[in-house]
VEXROZA-30956 format. One line per field, with one value per residue (C-alpha): residue in three letters; residue number from 1; x, y, z; chain. Coordinates in Angstrom, 2 decimals, m for minus. Each point is the difference from the previous one (the first is absolute). Example, Ala and Ser with C-alpha at 12.3 -4.5 7.8 and 13.67 -1.06 7.14 Angstrom:
BEGIN
res	ALA, SER .
n	1, 2 .
px	12.30, 1.37 .
py	m4.50, 3.44 .
pz	7.80, m0.66 .
chain	A, A .
This chain:
BEGIN
res	MET, ARG, VAL, LEU, ALA, ALA, ILE, GLU, LYS, LYS, LEU, LEU, MET, ARG, PHE, ILE, GLU, LYS, ILE, SER, VAL, ARG, GLU, SER, VAL, ARG, LEU, SER, SER, LYS, ARG, LEU, THR, HIS, GLY, THR, ALA, ALA, VAL, SER, SER, ALA, THR, ASN, VAL, CYS, TYR, THR, SER, PRO, ASP, GLY, PRO, LEU, SER, GLY, ILE, ARG, ILE, ILE, ASP, LEU, THR, ARG, VAL, LEU, ALA, GLY, PRO, PHE, ALA, THR, MET, VAL, LEU, SER, ASP, LEU, GLY, ALA, GLU, VAL, ILE, LYS, ILE, GLU, HIS, PRO, GLN, LYS, GLY, ASP, GLU, THR, ARG, SER, TRP, GLY, PRO, PRO, PHE, ALA, GLY, THR, GLU, SER, CYS, TYR, PHE, LEU, SER, VAL, ASN, ARG, ASN, LYS, GLN, SER, ILE, ALA, VAL, ASP, LEU, LYS, LYS, ALA, GLU, GLY, LEU, SER, VAL, ILE, HIS, ASP, LEU, ALA, LYS, GLN, SER, ASP, VAL, LEU, ILE, GLU, ASN, PHE, ILE, PRO, GLY, ALA, LEU, ASP, ARG, ILE, GLY, LEU, GLY, TYR, ASP, ALA, LEU, LYS, THR, ILE, ALA, PRO, GLN, LEU, ILE, TYR, CYS, SER, ILE, SER, GLY, TYR, GLY, PRO, SER, GLY, PRO, TYR, HIS, LYS, ARG, PRO, GLY, TYR, ASP, VAL, ILE, ALA, ALA, SER, VAL, GLY, GLY, LEU, VAL, GLY, VAL, THR, GLY, PRO, GLU, ASP, GLY, GLU, PRO, CYS, LYS, VAL, GLY, VAL, ALA, MET, THR, ASP, LEU, ALA, THR, GLY, LEU, TYR, ALA, HIS, GLY, ALA, ILE, MET, ALA, ALA, LEU, LEU, ASP, ARG, GLN, ARG, THR, GLY, ASN, GLY, GLN, LYS, ILE, ASP, CYS, ASN, LEU, LEU, SER, THR, GLN, ILE, SER, CYS, MET, VAL, ASN, LEU, ALA, SER, ASN, TYR, LEU, ASN, GLY, ASP, ARG, GLU, ALA, LYS, ARG, TRP, GLY, THR, ALA, HIS, GLU, SER, ILE, VAL, PRO, TYR, GLN, ALA, PHE, PRO, THR, SER, ASP, GLY, TYR, LEU, THR, ILE, GLY, SER, GLY, ASN, ASN, ASP, GLN, PHE, ALA, ALA, LEU, CYS, LYS, VAL, LEU, ASP, LEU, THR, ASN, LEU, LEU, HIS, ASP, ASP, ARG, TYR, ALA, THR, ASN, ALA, LEU, ARG, VAL, LYS, ASN, ARG, GLU, ASP, LEU, LEU, ALA, THR, LEU, LYS, GLU, ARG, PHE, GLN, GLN, LYS, THR, THR, LYS, GLU, TRP, LEU, ILE, VAL, LEU, GLU, GLY, ALA, PRO, PHE, PRO, TYR, GLY, PRO, ILE, ASN, THR, ILE, ALA, GLN, ALA, PHE, SER, ASP, PRO, GLN, VAL, ILE, HIS, ASN, GLU, MET, VAL, LYS, THR, VAL, HIS, HIS, PRO, THR, VAL, GLY, PRO, ILE, LYS, GLN, VAL, ALA, PRO, PRO, VAL, SER, TYR, SER, SER, SER, HIS, ASN, LYS, ILE, ARG, SER, ALA, PRO, PRO, VAL, LEU, GLY, GLN, HIS, THR, LYS, TYR, VAL, LEU, SER, GLU, ILE, ILE, GLY, TYR, SER, ASP, CYS, LYS, ILE, LYS, GLN, LEU, ILE, GLU, GLN, GLY, ALA, VAL, ALA, SER, SER, LYS, ASP, PHE, GLU, ASP, SER .
n	1, 2, 3, 4, 5, 6, 7, 8, 9, 10, 11, 12, 13, 14, 15, 16, 17, 18, 19, 20, 21, 22, 23, 24, 25, 26, 27, 28, 29, 30, 31, 32, 33, 34, 35, 36, 37, 38, 39, 40, 41, 42, 43, 44, 45, 46, 47, 48, 49, 50, 51, 52, 53, 54, 55, 56, 57, 58, 59, 60, 61, 62, 63, 64, 65, 66, 67, 68, 69, 70, 71, 72, 73, 74, 75, 76, 77, 78, 79, 80, 81, 82, 83, 84, 85, 86, 87, 88, 89, 90, 91, 92, 93, 94, 95, 96, 97, 98, 99, 100, 101, 102, 103, 104, 105, 106, 107, 108, 109, 110, 111, 112, 113, 114, 115, 116, 117, 118, 119, 120, 121, 122, 123, 124, 125, 126, 127, 128, 129, 130, 131, 132, 133, 134, 135, 136, 137, 138, 139, 140, 141, 142, 143, 144, 145, 146, 147, 148, 149, 150, 151, 152, 153, 154, 155, 156, 157, 158, 159, 160, 161, 162, 163, 164, 165, 166, 167, 168, 169, 170, 171, 172, 173, 174, 175, 176, 177, 178, 179, 180, 181, 182, 183, 184, 185, 186, 187, 188, 189, 190, 191, 192, 193, 194, 195, 196, 197, 198, 199, 200, 201, 202, 203, 204, 205, 206, 207, 208, 209, 210, 211, 212, 213, 214, 215, 216, 217, 218, 219, 220, 221, 222, 223, 224, 225, 226, 227, 228, 229, 230, 231, 232, 233, 234, 235, 236, 237, 238, 239, 240, 241, 242, 243, 244, 245, 246, 247, 248, 249, 250, 251, 252, 253, 254, 255, 256, 257, 258, 259, 260, 261, 262, 263, 264, 265, 266, 267, 268, 269, 270, 271, 272, 273, 274, 275, 276, 277, 278, 279, 280, 281, 282, 283, 284, 285, 286, 287, 288, 289, 290, 291, 292, 293, 294, 295, 296, 297, 298, 299, 300, 301, 302, 303, 304, 305, 306, 307, 308, 309, 310, 311, 312, 313, 314, 315, 316, 317, 318, 319, 320, 321, 322, 323, 324, 325, 326, 327, 328, 329, 330, 331, 332, 333, 334, 335, 336, 337, 338, 339, 340, 341, 342, 343, 344, 345, 346, 347, 348, 349, 350, 351, 352, 353, 354, 355, 356, 357, 358, 359, 360, 361, 362, 363, 364, 365, 366, 367, 368, 369, 370, 371, 372, 373, 374, 375, 376, 377, 378, 379, 380, 381, 382, 383, 384, 385, 386, 387, 388, 389, 390, 391, 392, 393, 394, 395, 396, 397, 398, 399, 400, 401, 402, 403, 404, 405, 406, 407, 408, 409, 410, 411, 412, 413, 414, 415, 416, 417, 418, 419, 420, 421, 422, 423, 424, 425, 426, 427, 428, 429, 430, 431, 432, 433, 434, 435, 436, 437, 438, 439, 440, 441, 442, 443, 444, 445, 446, 447, 448, 449, 450, 451, 452, 453, 454 .
px	45.37, m0.52, 1.15, m2.36, m2.90, 0.77, 0.00, m3.32, m1.51, 1.23, m1.49, m3.28, m0.13, 0.58, m2.82, m2.31, 0.93, m0.81, m3.45, m0.54, 0.73, m2.44, m2.69, 0.30, 2.79, 2.29, m1.08, 1.74, m0.62, m2.44, m1.82, m0.40, m2.20, m2.52, m0.63, 2.57, 1.65, 3.76, 2.03, 0.60, 2.72, 1.53, m2.20, m3.15, m1.33, m3.39, m1.90, m3.22, m2.63, m1.47, m1.86, m1.18, 1.29, 1.62, 1.67, 3.54, m0.92, 0.49, m1.96, 0.59, m3.41, 0.22, m3.70, m2.97, m3.79, m1.41, 1.43, 3.54, m0.90, m2.56, 2.66, 2.50, m2.68, m0.86, 3.71, 0.33, m2.88, 2.12, 2.90, 2.05, 1.61, m1.30, 1.75, m2.28, 1.87, m2.05, 0.37, 1.23, m2.79, m2.97, 0.50, m2.17, m2.75, m2.68, 0.94, m2.11, m2.75, m2.95, m2.42, m0.45, 2.96, 0.89, 1.64, 2.46, 0.37, m2.19, m1.95, 1.22, 3.67, m0.78, m1.58, 3.19, 3.06, 0.05, 3.13, 2.27, 2.83, m0.09, 3.21, m0.21, 2.63, 0.38, 0.82, 0.87, 3.10, 3.19, 0.27, m3.52, 0.82, 3.07, m2.24, m2.05, 3.19, 1.27, m3.38, m0.18, 3.22, m1.76, m3.30, m1.58, m2.74, m0.70, m3.46, m0.86, m2.81, 1.52, m0.62, 2.37, 3.44, m0.39, 2.18, 2.53, 0.63, 0.99, 2.07, m2.58, m0.92, 0.62, 3.15, 1.60, m0.99, 0.81, 3.68, 0.16, m2.68, m0.07, m2.23, m2.78, m3.35, m1.27, m3.73, m1.47, m3.72, m1.20, m3.14, 0.90, 3.46, 3.59, m0.34, m2.61, m2.16, m1.54, 2.99, 0.45, m3.63, m0.90, m1.77, m3.30, m2.37, m3.13, 1.93, 1.62, m3.39, m1.50, 2.67, 0.11, m3.72, m1.26, m1.92, m1.61, m1.59, m0.98, m3.34, m3.71, m0.82, m1.59, 1.93, 3.35, 3.33, 0.91, 3.22, 0.25, m0.63, 3.62, 3.18, 0.15, 2.56, 2.40, m0.63, 0.40, 3.28, 1.19, m0.81, 1.82, 3.01, m0.16, m0.01, 2.77, 2.22, m0.60, 0.98, 3.11, 1.06, m0.29, 2.00, 2.70, 0.44, 1.20, 2.00, 1.10, m0.93, m2.82, m1.90, m2.36, m3.77, m2.42, m3.70, m2.49, m3.66, m1.07, 1.51, m1.51, m3.42, 0.26, 1.01, m2.97, m2.53, 0.31, m3.14, m1.06, 3.42, m0.29, m3.52, 1.36, 3.29, m1.45, m3.71, 0.08, m2.55, 0.13, m0.88, m2.75, m1.32, m2.31, m0.49, 0.31, m0.97, 2.28, 0.35, 0.27, m1.91, m3.69, m1.13, 3.16, m0.68, m1.58, m3.77, m1.94, m1.85, m2.69, 2.65, 3.40, 1.85, 1.11, 2.60, m0.71, 2.23, m1.22, 2.88, m1.50, m3.30, m0.03, 0.44, m2.73, m2.34, 0.77, m0.66, m3.37, m1.01, 1.06, m1.93, m3.05, 0.29, 0.30, m2.10, 3.14, 1.62, m2.56, 0.50, 2.13, 1.34, 2.00, 1.15, 3.70, 2.19, 0.39, m3.79, m0.27, 2.52, m2.03, m3.24, 1.41, m2.53, m3.08, 1.73, 1.43, m3.35, m1.56, 2.82, 0.00, m3.73, 0.46, 2.94, m1.86, m2.61, 2.23, 2.63, 3.67, 0.02, m2.99, 1.62, 3.24, m1.97, m1.68, 3.30, 1.96, 1.62, m0.70, 2.54, 0.49, 1.95, m1.91, 0.57, m1.32, 1.43, 1.37, 1.03, 3.51, m1.54, m2.00, 3.09, 2.00, m2.98, m0.33, 0.42, 2.46, 2.15, 0.00, 0.82, 2.92, 1.38, 0.41, 0.39, 2.93, 0.76, 3.53, 1.39, 1.10, 2.58, m2.07, m3.53, m0.29, m1.96, m0.78, m1.72, 1.59, m1.36, 1.88, 1.97, m2.44, 2.32, 0.87, 2.79, 0.18, 3.50, 1.04, m0.93, m1.98, m1.03, m0.12, 3.10, m0.12, m2.04, 0.74, 2.92, 0.12, 1.98, 3.71, m0.69, 2.90, 2.52, 2.62, m0.48, 0.50, 3.01, 1.66, m0.97, m0.37, 2.37, 2.44, 0.38, 1.50, m1.99, 2.19, m0.80, m3.72, 0.00, 1.81, m2.52, m2.88, 1.68, 0.55, m3.69, 0.86, m2.08, m2.63, m1.15, m3.21, 0.67, m2.05, 0.45, 3.32, 1.53, m3.05 .
py	5.51, m3.48, 1.23, 2.98, m2.26, m2.34, 2.93, 1.29, m3.46, m0.33, 3.38, m0.92, m3.26, 1.87, 2.39, m2.93, m1.63, 3.22, 0.17, m3.66, 0.59, 2.89, m2.03, m3.01, m0.07, m3.04, m1.82, m3.27, m3.06, m1.21, 3.37, m0.20, m3.07, 2.25, 2.10, 2.58, m0.88, m0.03, 2.37, m1.84, 2.26, 3.47, 1.31, m2.00, 0.58, m1.51, 0.03, m1.97, m0.74, m3.34, m0.38, 3.53, 3.59, m0.52, m3.25, 0.01, 2.16, m1.79, 1.07, m0.95, m0.10, 0.57, 0.80, m1.87, 0.26, 2.21, 3.37, m1.26, m3.44, 1.63, 2.40, m2.79, m2.17, 2.79, 0.30, m3.77, m0.13, 2.33, m2.45, 1.03, m2.83, 0.30, m1.79, m0.04, m0.10, m1.78, m1.03, m3.62, m1.23, 2.35, 1.44, 2.91, 0.52, m0.38, m3.65, m0.68, 2.57, m2.27, m1.55, m0.37, m2.15, m1.78, m3.12, 1.28, 3.44, 2.96, 1.57, 3.38, m0.93, m1.48, 3.29, 2.14, m2.26, m1.60, m0.07, 0.23, m2.12, m0.70, m0.13, m0.48, 2.06, 0.75, 3.71, m0.28, m2.02, 1.59, m2.73, 0.81, 3.68, m0.92, m1.83, 3.17, 2.05, m2.38, m0.09, 3.82, 0.11, m2.06, 1.89, 3.17, 0.76, m0.70, 0.70, m0.29, 0.90, m0.33, 2.69, 2.90, m0.54, m3.76, m1.02, 2.76, m1.53, m3.36, 1.28, m0.23, 3.68, 2.05, 1.70, m3.39, m1.63, 2.89, m0.31, m3.62, 0.28, 3.58, m1.09, m1.06, 1.78, m0.27, 0.48, 0.22, m0.26, 1.06, 1.12, 3.66, 0.67, m0.22, 2.95, 2.00, m0.60, m3.24, m1.54, m2.83, m1.08, m3.21, 0.77, m1.66, 0.84, 0.77, 2.17, 2.08, 0.20, 1.22, 2.60, 1.06, 0.70, m2.84, m1.89, 3.24, 0.60, m3.62, m1.45, 0.92, 3.67, m0.34, m3.05, m0.90, 0.37, m3.13, m1.53, m0.68, m3.65, m0.61, 1.62, 2.81, 2.04, m2.94, m0.66, 3.65, 0.15, m3.11, 1.65, 3.20, m2.14, m1.85, 3.27, 1.50, m3.03, 0.16, 3.69, m0.72, m2.70, 2.53, 2.53, m2.60, m0.41, 3.63, 0.06, m3.60, 0.34, m1.25, 2.10, m0.15, 0.12, 0.54, m0.81, 0.01, m0.85, 3.30, 2.19, m2.29, 0.34, 3.80, 0.07, m2.17, 2.38, 2.01, 2.13, m0.24, 1.31, 2.83, 0.82, 0.46, 1.73, 2.38, 0.13, m0.32, m2.80, m3.00, m3.34, m2.31, m3.48, m0.37, m3.77, m0.75, 3.56, 2.82, 3.36, 2.02, m2.00, m1.01, m2.60, m2.05, m2.93, m3.41, m0.44, m2.97, m2.07, m2.53, m2.68, 1.74, 3.21, 1.99, 2.74, 2.90, 2.92, 3.26, 2.41, 2.62, 1.34, m2.19, m3.13, 1.10, 0.60, m3.46, m1.55, 1.71, m1.23, m3.59, 0.04, 1.59, 2.97, 2.77, 2.26, 0.49, 1.76, 2.79, 0.46, 3.09, m1.57, m2.49, 2.18, m0.15, m2.27, 2.72, 0.18, m3.78, m0.05, 2.66, m1.90, m3.52, m1.34, 0.56, m1.20, m3.13, m0.90, 0.01, m2.05, m2.55, m0.57, m0.60, m2.42, m2.16, m0.82, m2.50, m2.63, 0.69, m2.32, 1.77, 3.40, m1.18, m0.94, 3.41, 1.83, m1.86, 2.56, 2.97, 2.86, 0.31, m2.43, m2.68, m3.42, m2.48, m0.34, m3.53, m2.58, m1.40, m3.02, 2.24, 2.12, m3.01, m1.15, 3.39, m0.34, 2.90, m1.45, m3.34, 1.70, 1.85, m3.39, 1.17, m3.51, m2.30, m3.48, m1.02, m3.14, 0.25, m2.60, m1.19, 1.23, m0.83, 2.32, 3.40, 3.02, 3.42, 3.43, 1.00, 3.25, 2.78, 1.76, m1.31, 1.03, m0.15, m1.53, m0.74, m2.79, 0.72, m3.40, m2.63, m2.14, m2.34, m0.81, 1.52, m1.89, m2.45, 1.38, m0.45, m1.56, 1.75, 0.38, m2.33, 1.29, 3.64, m0.72, m2.18, 1.40, 3.71, 0.71, m2.80, m1.79, m3.46, m3.04, m0.17, 3.58, m0.46, m3.10, 1.92, 2.88, m2.45, m1.72, 3.39, 0.82, 3.10, m1.27, m2.66, m1.90, m1.72, m3.74, m0.94, 3.00, 1.54, m0.42, 0.70 .
pz	m32.19, 1.43, 3.41, m0.17, m1.01, 2.88, 2.46, m1.38, 0.25, 3.58, 0.96, m1.65, 1.91, 3.27, m0.86, m0.77, 3.27, 1.91, m1.59, 0.77, 3.68, 0.16, m1.74, 2.29, 2.54, 0.13, m3.14, 0.74, m2.14, 2.64, m0.08, m3.77, 0.38, 1.70, m3.04, m1.13, m3.31, m0.39, m2.17, m3.27, m1.38, 0.31, m2.80, 0.66, 3.51, 0.69, 3.26, 0.00, 2.61, m1.05, 3.30, 0.73, 0.02, 3.43, m0.97, 1.42, 3.00, 3.33, 3.08, 3.63, 1.63, 3.77, 0.29, 1.34, 0.29, m2.82, m1.14, m0.64, m1.39, m2.30, m1.35, m0.64, m1.61, m2.46, m0.83, m0.34, m2.48, m2.15, 0.08, 3.03, 1.95, 3.58, 2.86, 3.03, 3.33, 2.67, 3.63, 0.08, 2.29, m0.50, m3.45, m1.10, 2.60, m2.64, m0.54, 3.11, m0.66, m0.53, m0.51, m2.83, m0.97, m3.23, 1.34, 2.60, m1.64, 0.98, m2.83, 1.28, m0.54, m3.41, m1.12, 0.01, m0.22, m3.42, m2.19, 3.05, 1.35, 3.74, 2.02, 3.78, 1.85, 3.71, 0.15, 3.69, m0.84, m1.33, m2.62, m1.21, m0.30, m2.02, m2.45, m0.57, m0.42, m2.67, m1.73, m0.01, m2.03, m2.67, 0.01, m1.34, 2.54, 3.67, 1.39, 3.70, 2.38, 3.45, 2.64, m0.83, 1.54, 0.55, m2.94, 0.71, 3.42, m1.49, m2.90, m2.80, m0.24, m3.12, 1.32, 0.68, m3.27, m2.32, 0.92, m1.21, m2.72, m1.35, m2.90, 2.41, m0.03, 3.57, 0.51, 3.49, 0.71, 3.45, 1.73, 0.47, m1.45, 1.28, 2.41, 1.88, 3.07, m1.31, m1.77, 2.52, m0.12, m1.86, m3.26, m0.86, m2.83, 2.00, 2.49, m2.75, m1.74, 3.27, 0.73, m3.67, m0.25, m2.21, 2.68, 1.14, m3.42, m0.66, 1.02, 0.12, 0.19, 3.44, 1.14, 1.53, m1.81, m2.00, m1.28, m3.71, m0.90, m1.05, 1.28, m2.56, 1.96, m0.03, m3.67, m1.00, 1.94, m1.83, m3.32, 1.03, 0.95, m3.32, m1.94, 2.12, m0.57, m3.75, m0.01, 2.09, m2.46, m2.82, 2.03, 0.61, m3.74, m0.06, 3.23, 0.51, 3.69, 2.17, 2.53, 2.99, m0.45, 2.90, m0.33, 2.84, 0.45, 1.53, m2.72, m2.62, 1.59, 0.24, m3.67, m0.95, 1.55, m3.27, m0.51, 3.65, 1.00, m2.51, 1.20, 3.51, m0.87, m2.56, 0.75, 3.78, m0.25, 2.34, m1.59, 1.29, m0.64, m2.98, m0.24, m3.73, m0.93, m1.14, 1.69, m3.21, m2.64, 0.03, m0.89, 0.53, 2.33, 0.52, m0.24, 1.35, m2.58, 0.87, 0.63, 0.25, m0.78, m3.04, m0.02, m2.34, m0.96, m1.52, m0.33, m2.29, m1.30, m3.11, 2.09, 2.38, m2.93, m1.39, 3.42, 0.28, m3.46, 0.72, 3.27, m1.68, 2.35, m2.60, 2.20, 2.12, m2.95, 0.28, 3.72, 0.64, 3.23, m2.07, m2.91, 0.95, 2.07, 2.63, 0.33, 0.09, 2.85, 1.82, m0.48, 0.25, 2.51, m2.16, m3.18, 1.61, 1.52, m3.47, m1.53, 2.83, m0.40, m3.74, 0.31, 2.51, m2.63, m1.85, 0.78, m0.54, m3.02, m1.53, 0.47, m1.58, m3.11, m0.05, 0.55, m2.67, m2.30, 2.28, m0.31, 3.78, 2.24, 1.86, 1.52, 2.55, 3.50, m0.27, 2.51, m0.49, m1.73, m2.33, m0.71, m1.17, m2.08, m1.70, m3.78, m0.22, 2.79, m1.81, m3.30, 1.63, 1.14, 3.58, 1.46, m0.72, 1.34, 1.04, 1.63, 3.63, 1.14, 2.98, m0.64, m3.69, m2.33, 1.53, m1.51, m0.08, m0.91, m3.14, m0.45, m1.00, m2.47, m3.47, m2.36, m3.78, m0.06, 3.61, 2.38, 3.16, 1.26, 2.72, m0.27, 2.99, 3.08, 3.42, 1.58, 2.86, 2.97, m0.73, m3.39, m1.72, 2.83, m1.44, m3.54, 0.99, 2.20, m2.62, m3.38, 0.75, 2.89, m0.93, 3.34, 0.03, 1.10, 3.08, 1.00, m0.62, 2.19, 2.71, m0.14, 0.34, 2.96, 1.65, m0.41, m2.04, m2.92, m0.53, m3.04, m0.99, 0.21, m3.02, m2.29, 0.98, m3.45, m2.14 .
chain	A, A, A, A, A, A, A, A, A, A, A, A, A, A, A, A, A, A, A, A, A, A, A, A, A, A, A, A, A, A, A, A, A, A, A, A, A, A, A, A, A, A, A, A, A, A, A, A, A, A, A, A, A, A, A, A, A, A, A, A, A, A, A, A, A, A, A, A, A, A, A, A, A, A, A, A, A, A, A, A, A, A, A, A, A, A, A, A, A, A, A, A, A, A, A, A, A, A, A, A, A, A, A, A, A, A, A, A, A, A, A, A, A, A, A, A, A, A, A, A, A, A, A, A, A, A, A, A, A, A, A, A, A, A, A, A, A, A, A, A, A, A, A, A, A, A, A, A, A, A, A, A, A, A, A, A, A, A, A, A, A, A, A, A, A, A, A, A, A, A, A, A, A, A, A, A, A, A, A, A, A, A, A, A, A, A, A, A, A, A, A, A, A, A, A, A, A, A, A, A, A, A, A, A, A, A, A, A, A, A, A, A, A, A, A, A, A, A, A, A, A, A, A, A, A, A, A, A, A, A, A, A, A, A, A, A, A, A, A, A, A, A, A, A, A, A, A, A, A, A, A, A, A, A, A, A, A, A, A, A, A, A, A, A, A, A, A, A, A, A, A, A, A, A, A, A, A, A, A, A, A, A, A, A, A, A, A, A, A, A, A, A, A, A, A, A, A, A, A, A, A, A, A, A, A, A, A, A, A, A, A, A, A, A, A, A, A, A, A, A, A, A, A, A, A, A, A, A, A, A, A, A, A, A, A, A, A, A, A, A, A, A, A, A, A, A, A, A, A, A, A, A, A, A, A, A, A, A, A, A, A, A, A, A, A, A, A, A, A, A, A, A, A, A, A, A, A, A, A, A, A, A, A, A, A, A, A, A, A, A, A, A, A, A, A, A, A, A, A, A, A, A, A, A, A, A, A, A, A, A, A, A, A, A, A, A, A, A, A, A, A, A, A, A, A, A, A, A, A, A, A, A, A, A, A, A, A, A, A, A, A, A, A, A, A, A, A, A, A, A, A, A, A, A .
């Protein structure tokens, strides 16, 4: 009986070990310090995430500029350990994208690189490639945004890495995808937004096409990548294997055309620019006040009736031209002229007092300063201050999603270039001091002089 019990216990331990590998590959003692709890006994298995739901997940970040760094930042807020691979001399291009700068760091770089560890590696050297190979064996995810085929040519493509790190989830972000007539073109937000139709429908009705004020195609692609990686991690729990993910800016932009795409595909209707107005809903746009602008939404008849009462324009409710939304769309010019004249009779602040408690959506068009002074933004605690090793206190926009029992938070400031090179090589990969010194002398890696061990 004792022999049988011992065999059963041994089989159970093997089963637990298999689950552990699927949950977070290569849970070494060093890896456990990053979040995943150890197995306490054969009958009491406990996995915890004291620093976020992705605690214990390690990500190699071979991205730069915006879409990729934004995706890895979102994952890092959820507890993932992100190791940012940068060029030893230049680093991420956005480090120099200024002014404005905070000290020697560009505000652009600071916006999307918090919580990350920076390791400077020369991918043109064989020794540098070897570092990435060894790190891949210890990691769960690799995300990159090189031109398709570039990493394959130097031995860092998915086919090469999956043989040495089958657990690796490999996410590629490109401008147009891994194949097709445009696949070798560099991918930039405004170009993909132009080709994908967004720029063409953005801007004044009778004016030129306009880009959106922030790089929404990049950001949406980063969010698609973040969701795809989360799904692949769940899939790996069932299969034990990683896989390749391809995201691209153009496909993201086409996907984000939503109702305009459906209008064309199913209704044979070409989209046009409407300024702040809406093609299918009236009124649904910005109106000038005596000193600014207000945006008003009226999505149904009840909301339109409430708007007319608030504006003291109840006569509009008896006008057959405005009885339904379809009629309001048809007769938009006359209706909007009346509403614009009314809104210009008060200041934005005065209208906000009048509109308080209204059952339809409304809000001022704010400057950035006004947005961060908005009482709801302040209440939502959307700004956090962290300490940067060279700049000092810096402000960061907080994660927008909260959890009832998990952590989604800013953990550390964006790193100095090469700040964590020695730490990653020594504590994660396990290189000796002698080998690290040799790699530095060879120029394969570089380390921040002042913060290399922090």
